[in-house]
C-alpha positions in Angstrom: 179.0 12.9 86.9 180.8 15.6 84.8 180.3 15.7 80.9 183.3 16.7 78.7 182.0 17.7 75.3 183.7 16.2 72.1 182.5 14.9 68.6 182.4 11.2 67.7 182.3 10.3 63.9 181.1 7.1 62.8 181.9 5.1 65.7 180.8 1.7 67.1 179.7 2.8 70.7 179.6 -0.1 73.2 177.1 -0.3 76.2 178.9 -0.8 79.4 178.1 -0.6 83.1 179.6 2.9 84.5 180.8 2.8 88.0 183.1 5.0 90.2 184.6 1.9 91.5 185.3 0.5 88.1 189.0 -0.2 88.6 188.3 -2.1 91.8 185.4 -4.3 90.5 187.3 -5.6 87.5 186.4 -5.8 83.6 183.1 -3.8 82.9 180.1 -5.6 81.3 179.9 -5.1 77.7 177.3 -5.6 74.9 178.5 -4.9 71.6 176.3 -2.4 69.9 176.2 -4.2 66.6 174.8 -7.5 68.4 172.2 -5.2 70.2 171.2 -3.7 67.1 170.9 -7.3 65.1 168.9 -8.5 67.9 166.6 -5.6 67.7 166.2 -6.1 64.0 165.2 -9.7 64.5 162.8 -9.1 67.4 161.1 -6.7 65.2 160.3 -9.4 62.7 160.1 -12.5 65.2 158.1 -10.9 67.9 156.3 -8.3 65.6 157.6 -5.4 67.6 156.4 -2.1 66.7 159.0 0.6 67.6 156.9 3.4 66.1 154.5 2.7 68.9 157.0 4.2 71.4 158.9 6.6 68.8 155.7 8.7 67.6 154.6 9.8 70.9 156.1 12.0 73.9 154.4 10.2 76.6 152.5 6.8 76.9 149.1 7.0 76.1 148.3 3.3 77.8 147.8 3.1 81.3 150.2 0.9 83.0 147.5 -1.3 84.2 146.0 -2.0 80.7 149.3 -2.9 79.5 148.5 -6.8 79.1 150.2 -9.5 77.0 148.7 -12.7 75.6 150.4 -16.2 76.0 151.1 -16.3 72.3 153.2 -13.2 72.9 155.0 -14.9 75.7 155.5 -18.2 73.8 157.2 -16.2 70.9 159.4 -14.3 73.4 160.4 -18.0 75.1 161.4 -19.0 71.8 163.3 -15.9 70.8 165.4 -16.5 73.9 166.0 -20.1 73.1 167.1 -19.0 69.5 169.3 -15.8 70.2 170.5 -15.7 73.8 173.8 -17.2 73.2 173.9 -16.0 69.5 174.0 -12.3 70.9 176.4 -13.1 74.0 173.8 -12.1 76.6 175.1 -11.4 80.0 174.2 -11.9 83.8 174.2 -8.5 85.2 175.0 -10.1 88.9 178.0 -12.5 88.0 179.0 -10.5 85.0 179.4 -14.1 83.2 177.9 -14.9 79.8 174.6 -16.7 79.9 175.2 -20.4 79.2 172.0 -21.9 79.2 168.9 -20.5 77.6 166.4 -22.6 79.4 167.9 -20.8 82.5 167.7 -17.1 81.2 165.5 -15.2 84.0 163.8 -12.0 84.0 166.8 -10.2 85.5 169.1 -11.4 82.3 166.0 -10.6 79.9 165.5 -7.1 81.1 169.4 -6.2 80.9 170.3 -7.8 77.6 166.8 -7.3 75.8 163.8 -5.4 77.1 166.2 -2.8 78.6 167.9 -1.7 75.3 164.7 -2.2 73.2 162.5 0.0 75.6 164.9 2.5 76.8 164.0 6.1 76.5 165.3 8.0 73.2 167.5 10.5 74.6 168.4 12.1 71.0 167.1 11.5 67.5 169.9 12.6 64.9 170.1 12.1 61.4 174.0 12.6 61.0 176.7 10.7 62.6 177.9 13.0 65.6 176.3 13.5 68.9 177.9 15.3 72.0 179.2 12.3 74.2 181.4 12.5 77.3 184.5 10.2 78.1 184.2 6.5 77.7 180.9 7.0 75.7 179.0 8.6 78.6 176.0 10.5 78.5 174.1 12.3 81.3 172.2 9.4 83.2 173.7 6.5 81.5 175.6 4.7 78.6 175.3 5.7 75.1 174.3 2.9 72.3 173.5 3.8 68.8 170.5 2.0 67.3 168.8 2.2 64.0 165.1 2.2 63.1 163.9 2.9 59.5 167.3 4.4 58.5 167.3 7.0 61.2 170.0 6.7 63.8 168.7 7.5 67.7 170.9 7.7 70.7 169.5 5.6 73.6 170.1 5.6 77.3 170.4 2.0 78.3 171.5 2.2 82.0 170.2 4.8 84.3 167.6 7.4 83.6 168.5 10.8 82.0 168.1 13.9 84.0 165.8 16.9 82.9 167.6 20.2 82.3 168.3 22.3 84.9 166.4 25.5 85.3 167.2 28.1 82.6 170.1 25.7 81.4 169.8 24.5 77.5 170.2 20.9 77.7 169.6 18.6 74.6 169.7 15.6 76.8 166.0 16.1 78.4 164.1 13.3 79.6 162.1 11.7 76.8 159.5 9.2 76.5 160.3 5.5 77.1 157.8 2.6 77.1 157.0 -0.9 78.3 157.7 -4.1 76.3 153.8 -4.6 76.0 153.6 -1.3 74.3 155.9 -2.7 71.4 153.4 -5.4 71.1 150.0 -3.7 71.4 149.2 0.0 70.6 145.9 -0.2 72.7 144.6 -0.6 76.1 143.9 -4.3 77.2 142.7 -5.3 80.4 144.4 -8.5 81.9 141.9 -11.2 82.8 144.9 -13.0 84.9 147.5 -11.2 87.0 150.7 -13.1 87.3 152.7 -12.9 90.8 156.1 -14.4 90.1 159.8 -14.3 91.3 162.1 -12.4 88.7 164.5 -15.4 89.2 162.3 -17.6 87.7 163.5 -19.1 84.3 161.5 -17.3 81.4 161.0 -20.8 79.8 159.8 -22.2 83.1 157.5 -19.2 83.5 155.8 -19.8 80.1 155.6 -23.5 80.7 153.4 -22.5 83.9 151.1 -20.2 81.8 150.8 -22.9 79.2 149.4 -25.1 82.0 147.1 -22.6 83.1 146.0 -21.7 79.6 145.1 -25.4 79.1 143.4 -25.9 82.2 141.0 -22.9 81.8 140.6 -23.6 77.9 142.1 -20.2 76.8 143.6 -21.5 73.7 146.5 -19.1 74.1 144.4 -16.2 73.9 144.4 -15.4 77.7 145.5 -11.9 78.6 148.0 -11.5 81.6 149.5 -8.9 83.5 153.1 -9.4 83.9 155.1 -6.5 85.7 158.3 -7.0 83.6 156.6 -6.3 80.7 153.8 -3.8 81.6 156.3 -1.6 83.4 158.7 0.7 81.6 161.8 -0.8 83.1 163.8 2.3 82.5 161.1 4.7 84.5 160.2 2.3 87.0 160.2 4.9 89.8 157.7 7.0 87.6 155.7 3.8 87.2 155.5 2.7 90.8 154.8 6.3 91.9 155.1 7.9 95.3 151.7 7.3 97.0 152.4 3.6 98.2 151.4 0.1 97.1 147.6 0.8 96.9 148.1 3.4 94.0 150.5 1.4 92.3 150.1 -0.3 88.7 150.4 -3.7 90.7 147.2 -3.0 92.6 145.1 -1.3 89.7 146.0 -4.3 87.3 144.9 -6.7 90.1 141.8 -5.0 90.9 140.8 -5.3 87.2 141.7 -8.9 86.9 139.2 -11.8 87.4 142.1 -14.2 88.9 145.8 -14.5 89.7 148.3 -17.1 88.8 151.2 -17.6 91.4 154.2 -18.7 89.7 156.0 -21.0 92.0 159.8 -21.3 91.1 161.7 -24.3 92.2 163.1 -22.9 95.4 159.6 -21.3 96.2 161.4 -18.0 96.5 157.8 -16.0 95.3 156.7 -16.7 98.9 159.5 -14.8 100.5 159.1 -11.8 98.1 157.6 -8.8 99.7 155.8 -7.3 96.6 154.5 -10.8 96.0 153.4 -11.0 99.3 151.4 -7.8 98.9 149.8 -9.2 96.0 148.8 -12.3 97.8 147.0 -10.1 100.4 145.0 -8.4 97.9 144.2 -11.9 96.2 143.0 -13.2 99.5 141.4 -9.9 100.6 139.4 -9.4 97.3 138.9 -13.5 97.0 140.2 -13.3 93.6 139.9 -16.7 91.7 143.5 -18.1 92.3 145.7 -20.9 90.6 149.2 -22.0 91.7 151.4 -23.1 88.9 154.8 -24.6 88.9 157.1 -26.2 86.2 159.2 -29.4 86.8 161.5 -31.1 83.8 159.8 -29.1 81.4 155.7 -29.9 82.5 153.7 -27.6 84.0 151.6 -28.2 86.9 148.5 -26.4 88.1 146.7 -26.3 91.5 143.3 -25.1 92.4 141.0 -25.1 95.4 138.1 -26.1 93.2 137.9 -27.7 89.5 138.8 -25.8 86.8 137.1 -25.6 83.3 139.0 -28.3 81.7 138.6 -30.8 84.7 135.2 -31.9 83.3 134.4 -34.2 80.7 137.6 -36.7 81.1 136.6 -40.1 80.7 137.3 -42.7 83.1 139.2 -45.9 82.6 136.2 -47.7 83.7 133.8 -46.1 81.2 131.6 -42.8 81.7 133.2 -39.7 82.8 135.1 -38.5 85.8 133.6 -36.2 88.1 135.4 -32.7 87.7 136.3 -33.1 91.4 138.2 -36.3 90.6 140.3 -34.6 88.0 140.9 -31.8 90.3 142.3 -34.4 92.7 144.5 -36.2 90.2 146.0 -32.4 89.3 146.6 -32.0 93.1 148.4 -35.2 93.7 150.8 -34.6 90.7 151.9 -31.2 91.9 155.5 -31.1 93.1 155.8 -31.8 96.9 158.5 -29.1 97.7 155.9 -26.3 96.3 153.2 -27.7 98.7 155.5 -27.8 101.8 156.5 -24.1 101.1 153.0 -23.3 100.6 152.2 -24.8 104.0 154.8 -22.8 105.6 154.1 -19.5 104.5 154.8 -16.3 106.2 154.4 -13.5 103.9 155.4 -10.9 106.8 158.7 -12.3 106.8 159.1 -11.7 102.8 161.8 -9.4 102.0 162.0 -6.8 98.9 165.2 -5.6 97.1 164.4 -1.9 98.2 164.1 -1.7 102.0 162.1 1.5 101.7 159.4 -0.6 99.5 159.5 -3.6 102.2 158.6 -1.3 105.1 156.2 0.6 103.0 154.5 -2.5 102.1 154.4 -4.1 105.7 153.0 -0.6 107.0 150.5 -0.5 104.4 149.3 -4.3 104.9 149.2 -3.9 108.6 147.4 -0.6 108.8 145.3 -0.5 105.8 144.4 -4.0 104.8 144.2 -6.0 108.1 147.6 -7.8 108.1 149.1 -10.8 106.6 147.0 -13.6 108.3 144.3 -14.1 105.7 146.8 -14.5 102.8 149.1 -16.4 104.8 146.1 -18.9 105.8 145.1 -19.0 101.7 148.2 -20.3 100.6 148.8 -22.7 103.7 145.1 -24.2 103.2 146.1 -24.5 99.6 149.2 -26.5 100.4 147.3 -28.7 103.1 144.5 -29.4 101.1 146.9 -30.4 98.1 148.8 -32.8 100.6 145.8 -34.5 101.7 145.1 -35.3 97.9 148.3 -36.8 97.8 147.8 -38.9 100.9 150.2 -37.0 102.8 148.2 -35.9 105.9 150.6 -34.2 108.7 149.8 -32.9 112.2 150.8 -29.6 110.6 148.5 -29.6 107.5 145.6 -30.8 110.0 146.5 -27.8 112.2 146.3 -25.4 109.3 142.9 -26.9 108.0 141.3 -26.6 111.5 142.5 -23.2 112.0 141.3 -21.9 108.6 138.8 -19.1 108.8 137.9 -19.4 105.0 135.8 -22.5 103.4 137.7 -24.9 101.6 137.4 -28.2 99.8 138.9 -31.6 100.6 139.6 -33.9 97.7 141.3 -37.2 98.5 141.2 -40.8 99.4 139.4 -42.5 102.1 142.9 -43.3 103.4 143.5 -39.6 103.8 140.4 -39.3 105.6 141.4 -41.9 108.1 144.7 -40.3 108.8 143.3 -36.9 109.0 140.4 -38.1 111.6 143.3 -39.9 113.8 145.2 -36.4 113.9 142.1 -34.7 114.8 140.9 -33.1 111.2 137.7 -31.2 111.7 135.5 -29.9 109.2 133.8 -26.8 110.3 135.0 -25.0 107.5 134.8 -27.7 104.9 132.6 -26.7 101.9 133.3 -29.7 99.7 134.3 -33.0 100.5 135.1 -35.7 97.5 136.6 -39.2 98.9 137.6 -41.8 96.5 139.0 -45.3 97.1 142.8 -45.8 97.0 144.0 -49.0 98.5 141.6 -51.2 100.3 140.7 -49.7 103.7 140.8 -52.2 106.4 137.7 -51.0 108.3 135.8 -48.8 105.9 132.5 -49.3 107.9 134.1 -48.0 111.1 135.6 -45.1 109.1 132.2 -44.3 107.7 130.8 -44.1 111.3 133.5 -41.9 112.5 133.4 -39.4 109.4 129.8 -39.3 109.8 130.1 -38.1 113.2 132.5 -35.5 112.6 130.5 -34.0 109.5 127.8 -33.4 112.0 129.5 -30.0 112.7 130.4 -29.3 109.1 127.6 -26.6 108.5 129.4 -24.9 105.5 129.3 -28.2 103.6 127.9 -27.6 100.2 128.8 -30.8 98.2 129.8 -34.2 98.6 131.1 -36.9 96.3 131.8 -40.4 98.1 133.2 -43.2 96.1 132.3 -46.3 98.2 132.6 -48.9 95.4 133.9 -52.4 96.6 134.2 -51.2 100.3 132.7 -53.1 103.4 130.6 -50.2 104.4 127.5 -51.7 105.9 124.0 -50.2 107.0 125.2 -48.5 110.1 128.1 -46.8 108.2 125.2 -45.4 105.9 122.9 -44.4 108.6 125.6 -42.4 110.2 126.5 -40.6 106.8 122.8 -39.7 106.6 122.7 -38.3 109.7 125.4 -36.1 108.8 123.6 -34.7 105.8 120.5 -34.1 108.0 119.6 -30.3 108.2 122.5 -29.0 106.3 121.2 -25.9 105.0 124.3 -25.3 102.7 124.1 -28.9 101.2 123.0 -28.9 97.5 124.6 -31.6 95.8 125.3 -35.2 97.0 126.9 -38.2 94.8 127.4 -41.7 96.3 129.1 -44.3 94.2 128.1 -47.5 96.1 128.9 -50.2 93.4 129.2 -53.7 95.1 128.5 -52.2 98.5 127.1 -54.0 101.3 124.1 -51.3 101.4 121.0 -52.9 102.4 117.4 -51.5 103.0 117.7 -50.3 106.7 121.2 -48.5 105.4 119.0 -47.0 102.5 116.3 -46.1 104.9 118.5 -43.9 107.1 120.6 -42.3 104.5 117.7 -40.9 102.6 116.1 -39.9 105.8 118.9 -37.6 106.4 119.0 -36.2 102.4 115.3 -35.6 102.8 115.8 -33.3 105.7 118.5 -30.9 103.7 116.5 -27.8 102.9 118.3 -26.8 99.9 119.4 -30.3 98.5 118.8 -29.9 94.6 120.8 -32.9 93.1 121.3 -36.6 94.0 123.4 -38.8 92.0 123.3 -42.5 93.3 125.4 -45.5 91.8 123.7 -48.6 93.2 125.0 -51.3 90.8 125.5 -54.7 92.1 123.9 -53.6 95.6 122.1 -57.0 95.8 121.1 -56.4 99.4 118.6 -53.6 98.3 115.1 -54.9 97.9 111.7 -53.1 97.5 111.5 -51.9 101.1 114.8 -50.1 100.5 113.5 -48.4 97.0 110.3 -47.4 98.7 112.2 -45.8 101.3 114.7 -44.0 98.9 111.4 -42.5 97.0 110.0 -41.4 100.2 112.9 -39.9 101.6 114.2 -38.0 98.4 110.3 -36.8 98.0 110.7 -35.1 101.4 113.8 -32.6 99.9 111.9 -29.2 99.1 114.6 -28.2 96.6 115.3 -31.4 94.8 115.3 -30.7 91.2 117.3 -33.9 89.9 117.9 -37.5 90.7 120.3 -39.9 88.9 120.0 -43.6 89.5 122.0 -46.5 88.3 120.0 -49.7 89.6 122.1 -52.2 86.9 122.3 -55.8 88.5 120.3 -54.9 91.7 118.4 -58.1 91.2 116.4 -58.0 94.4 114.3 -54.8 93.5 111.1 -55.8 91.7 108.0 -53.9 90.5 106.5 -53.2 94.1 110.0 -51.3 94.7 109.9 -49.3 91.6 106.2 -48.5 92.2 106.9 -47.6 95.9 109.7 -45.4 94.6 107.7 -43.5 92.2 104.9 -43.0 94.7 107.4 -41.6 97.3 109.2 -39.2 94.7 106.0 -38.1 93.6 105.3 -36.5 96.9 108.0 -33.9 96.3 107.2 -30.4 96.7 
């Protein structure tokens, strides 16, 4: 692009997209300089931007992977978008139309209209009203736009990257420092606790809604730190940020390596599962076994999905009194997660994902296959998360059962007895199940038969670590409890068993078989038994309970509720105490 020099005195310079094919493409996109200046001035006040963080140094002192932003920062940004995008006439860079709905503004539009102009590199800093500008307000590498900060006028490159000077050729338009949006918020290194994997087409308001849900579920009170590529990378020097040494040397990898966990923000079309950079991130997440959360927004409400209970899942009160187990709350969350997102996760094929840059796409595929062992583990992780969530919603399909049976990683299943019945009919296996919570949904017609079948299948569940069965008001009888007891026997991984047997048909023979198996679990540490209104349990059953639990070598705590067990007398309580007293 040639440059013809002339002087411009006190002009309003407009930002426009330059193209060799401008005449064929129709009207160029325009952002009025006065409006860009106005939103910059407002952003400094509303968002607390510190432009001096960029202007007072020649290059960034903050490593890209250390440019975290807080949820409070992102909330203010979402509010700024809702209040200002229409006021300043934001444009969609693809359709070239004015953005109509603030709630639909995505990152492509945010970067084009706001982050780009605010963080673009300073091309030339002047104190007078003139600068060398070419035809149509051109400058080398991009378009010219006057902005002011603290009374000084600066020329910024807003589109493209200004080239450096040729050898031995004086050139005032040298490449100068530009920064990231995160650096306008904080002038210090901050490692993110959570890496966010997401699709740029997701509306920013929905994106923040997802992180609000994550924040609530993890008790972060708005103070959690997130790494978001659009805010951490300099959007005008993105090539330099990514580097040339491959994805394993990229800021994405370094930031993810530092984070304790990752949040996958699932957009309404689940496009995030079809983007190659997101695929790369999910490969690393699975490989490093990072704590993992899926989040999505539907009709203004955020939903989270985790494979295990989150911190805020504890302490929720039950409508029947007392507190719900964290696994039960996790089950409720899973059942509320939008079905479309679960089905997309179930059908994950990250190796088929695409990138805007075909060179990036092939580079990632080659790196994953040659250095990271392929896409299989990451695919399996997302598919299993989808399958376990479908189990929670009582939507058990042949495909979801196949995903669980093929999993090479341990997983938890939280659902209803109806889900278990459907899974068993479809051939569900439990070899890699390490946690199983089953609660009552509708009345199971033959719970006794189901308990026996489940007991047989659990014999092979050698990774089973914890069990929580709610059997209240079911017709499970002694044979069913004996089958479950046999399944618990010799499970070296089993540490915790909770059985809610209120109003059950459990009798002395069933109790004897149940606790015989529990006593033979070598690492069992905790037992919770709710036996309220179990009227068939007598003194013999209580004595068996004490004797069985007394054989468990690592048992540390026993919680019993014997309310309204009217057939248990002093002899039974004495026998229980004597048996338990024999514990190692």
